[in-house]
C-alpha positions in Angstrom: 8.8 22.9 -22.4 10.7 20.4 -23.9 13.5 18.4 -21.9 16.0 17.8 -24.6 19.8 18.4 -23.7 21.4 20.4 -26.2 25.0 21.7 -26.4 24.7 25.5 -25.5 26.7 26.4 -28.6 24.4 24.4 -30.8 21.6 26.2 -29.1 23.0 29.7 -29.6 23.9 28.6 -33.3 20.2 27.5 -33.8 19.1 31.0 -32.4 21.3 32.8 -35.1 20.0 30.6 -37.6 17.1 32.2 -40.1 13.8 30.6 -41.2 13.2 30.7 -45.2 10.9 33.8 -45.0 14.1 35.4 -43.4 12.7 35.4 -39.7 14.9 34.6 -36.8 14.5 30.7 -36.0 13.0 30.1 -32.7 9.6 30.7 -30.8 8.3 34.1 -29.7 11.4 36.3 -30.7 13.3 35.4 -27.4 16.7 35.4 -28.7 19.6 33.1 -29.2 17.6 30.6 -26.8 14.3 30.8 -28.6 13.6 27.5 -29.7 15.0 23.7 -29.2 16.8 22.6 -32.7 15.2 19.4 -32.2 11.5 20.0 -31.6 11.4 23.6 -31.7 9.7 24.2 -28.5 10.5 27.4 -26.3 13.6 26.9 -24.2 14.1 30.6 -23.4 14.4 29.6 -19.6 17.5 27.1 -20.1 20.7 28.2 -18.5 23.6 28.8 -20.6 25.5 25.6 -19.9 27.4 22.9 -21.8 26.7 20.4 -19.0 23.8 18.2 -20.0 23.6 16.4 -16.7 21.9 19.7 -15.6 18.5 18.7 -17.3 16.4 16.2 -16.1 15.6 14.9 -19.3 19.1 13.7 -19.6 18.4 11.2 -16.7 15.3 9.7 -17.2 16.3 7.0 -19.5 19.5 6.2 -17.5 17.6 5.8 -14.2 14.9 3.5 -15.8 17.7 1.4 -17.3 19.4 1.2 -14.1 16.2 0.1 -12.2 15.6 -2.4 -15.0 19.0 -4.0 -14.2 18.7 -4.0 -10.5 15.2 -5.5 -10.3 13.0 -4.8 -7.2 14.3 -5.6 -3.7 12.7 -8.9 -1.8 11.7 -9.6 1.6 9.9 -12.3 3.2 6.6 -12.0 4.9 4.9 -13.5 7.9 4.4 -16.6 5.9 7.9 -17.0 4.5 6.9 -15.8 1.0 9.3 -13.6 -0.7 7.7 -9.9 -1.3 8.9 -7.6 -4.2 9.8 -4.0 -2.5 11.2 -0.7 -3.5 15.0 -0.4 -4.4 17.2 1.8 -2.2 18.0 4.7 -4.5 21.7 4.3 -3.3 22.1 1.3 -5.4 20.7 3.5 -8.5 23.4 6.2 -7.6 26.2 3.7 -7.2 25.4 2.1 -10.3 25.3 5.6 -12.5 28.6 6.6 -11.0 30.2 3.3 -12.2 28.6 4.1 -15.6 31.6 4.5 -18.1 29.5 6.7 -20.5 29.2 9.4 -17.8 31.6 12.1 -17.6 33.2 13.1 -14.0 31.0 16.1 -13.8 28.0 14.4 -14.6 29.0 11.6 -11.8 29.1 14.3 -9.3 25.4 15.4 -10.0 24.5 11.8 -9.0 23.5 12.7 -5.4 21.0 12.3 -2.9 18.4 15.3 -3.2 18.3 17.9 -0.6 14.7 19.2 0.3 13.5 22.5 1.7 11.4 21.0 4.3 11.0 17.8 6.4 8.0 17.1 4.1 10.2 16.6 1.2 7.7 18.1 -1.0 10.2 20.8 -2.7 13.7 20.4 -3.6 16.3 22.9 -2.5 17.8 25.1 -5.0 20.1 22.1 -6.6 21.6 22.1 -10.2 21.7 18.5 -10.3 19.4 17.1 -13.1 19.3 13.7 -11.4 17.6 15.0 -8.2 15.3 16.6 -10.4 14.7 13.7 -12.3 14.0 11.5 -9.4 10.9 13.6 -8.4 9.7 14.3 -11.9 9.9 10.6 -12.6 9.0 11.2 -16.6 5.5 12.3 -15.8 3.2 13.4 -18.8 1.3 16.8 -17.9 -2.1 16.6 -19.5 -3.3 20.1 -18.1 -3.6 22.7 -20.7 -3.5 26.4 -20.1 -6.8 28.1 -19.9 -9.0 24.8 -20.0 -8.2 22.9 -16.7 -5.3 22.3 -14.4 -5.9 19.4 -11.6 -3.2 17.3 -9.9 -4.8 13.9 -11.3 -4.3 15.2 -15.2 -0.5 14.3 -14.3 0.4 10.8 -15.6 1.9 8.1 -13.1 5.3 8.6 -14.5 7.7 5.8 -15.0 8.7 5.1 -11.3 7.7 6.2 -8.0 10.3 8.2 -5.6 9.8 7.8 -1.9 11.9 10.9 -1.1 11.5 10.6 3.0 13.0 6.8 2.4 14.9 7.7 -0.5 13.5 4.4 -2.4 12.2 3.7 -5.8 9.6 1.5 -7.6 9.3 1.1 -11.2 5.7 0.9 -12.2 6.7 -2.0 -14.9 7.3 -4.1 -12.1 3.7 -3.8 -10.8 1.0 -1.2 -10.9 0.2 -1.9 -7.4 3.2 -0.3 -4.9 3.9 -2.8 -2.3 3.6 -0.5 0.7 1.6 2.8 -0.6 -1.2 1.3 -2.8 -4.7 0.7 -0.9 -8.4 0.3 -1.7 -9.7 3.7 -2.6 -13.0 2.8 -1.2 -12.3 0.6 2.0 -8.7 1.6 2.6 -7.7 -2.3 2.5 -4.2 -3.3 1.5 -4.4 -6.8 -0.1 -2.1 -8.0 -2.7 -4.4 -8.1 -5.7 -5.8 -4.6 -6.1 -7.4 -3.7 -9.6 -6.9 -0.3 -10.7 -9.7 1.7 -12.9 -8.8 1.0 -16.3 -10.6 4.1 -17.8 -7.7 6.2 -16.5 -4.9 3.9 -15.5 -2.3 6.3 -16.6 -3.4 9.1 -14.1 -0.8 9.7 -11.0 -4.4 9.4 -8.6 -5.9 6.5 -10.6 -8.0 4.8 -7.8 -7.5 1.0 -7.0 -10.0 -1.2 -5.6 -10.4 -4.6 -3.7 -13.2 -5.7 -6.0 -16.2 -4.7 -8.0 -18.4 -4.0 -5.2 -15.6 -1.5 -3.7 -15.4 0.3 -7.3 -19.2 0.4 -7.7 -19.4 1.9 -4.1 -16.6 4.8 -5.5 -18.0 5.7 -8.6 -20.1 8.5 -7.4 -17.0 10.2 -6.3 -14.7 9.1 -8.9 -16.8 9.3 -12.4 -16.2 13.0 -12.6 -12.4 13.3 -12.6 -12.1 10.0 -14.5 -13.9 11.2 -17.5 -12.2 14.3 -17.2 -8.8 12.6 -17.3 -9.9 10.6 -20.6 -11.1 14.0 -22.1 -7.8 16.0 -21.4 -5.7 12.9 -22.5 -7.1 12.9 -26.0 -5.7 16.5 -26.4 -6.8 19.0 -28.8 -7.6 22.8 -29.5 -8.9 24.8 -26.4 -12.4 24.8 -27.8 -12.6 21.3 -28.8 -11.7 20.2 -25.0 -13.8 22.7 -23.5 -16.6 21.4 -25.5 -15.9 17.8 -24.9 -15.7 18.7 -21.1 -19.3 20.5 -21.2 -20.7 17.4 -22.6 -19.8 15.1 -19.2 
């Protein structure tokens, strides 16, 4: 499923268009919303709307740019040294609401997400693409239907959103989250954790204090590490299954 924001009238026009062989443009014969005019991916579940702000893809780059301009928050530790910390999402919302390129309708969609339960796992029924983008974070899903589905096959994304605290950490600031990252073997939280380089893009890529901890954890981690590498390469179902059998 693509995330290209497309005007509904343009999408309808593309749905009425014909291919060179006379068949209707789109994928799977799903009517006037069969395929995205930009990439051709099926978009049949899109709602008929003229507001691009309803789609999370509209907000990914805008949130990333706002975080880059704001930079990480800072605090002093017990020794008086400055530490970088996640940014309060209210600052991102305030910055976007001042963006002159956004319409008033789009600015009204910039709000704090509402969740179904206290665990902040699932968004409430919400048409705000901004709220959906916060949780999505630009993830790439390497799962492939009928081959393999697992949580570690999701990429790390562009940022980490802590819904319960309403805070954001941009991964380009550091691969080590200042409060959440810990050694996958011993649980320690030093400031110089190293991430497994073979699956560094995985949302569940482990981090370690040192090589000893990495070696000690390899028996647990090696299977999913190799599986992530195979699935990230892509390919047909048969090719992926063959590579997975060889692990």
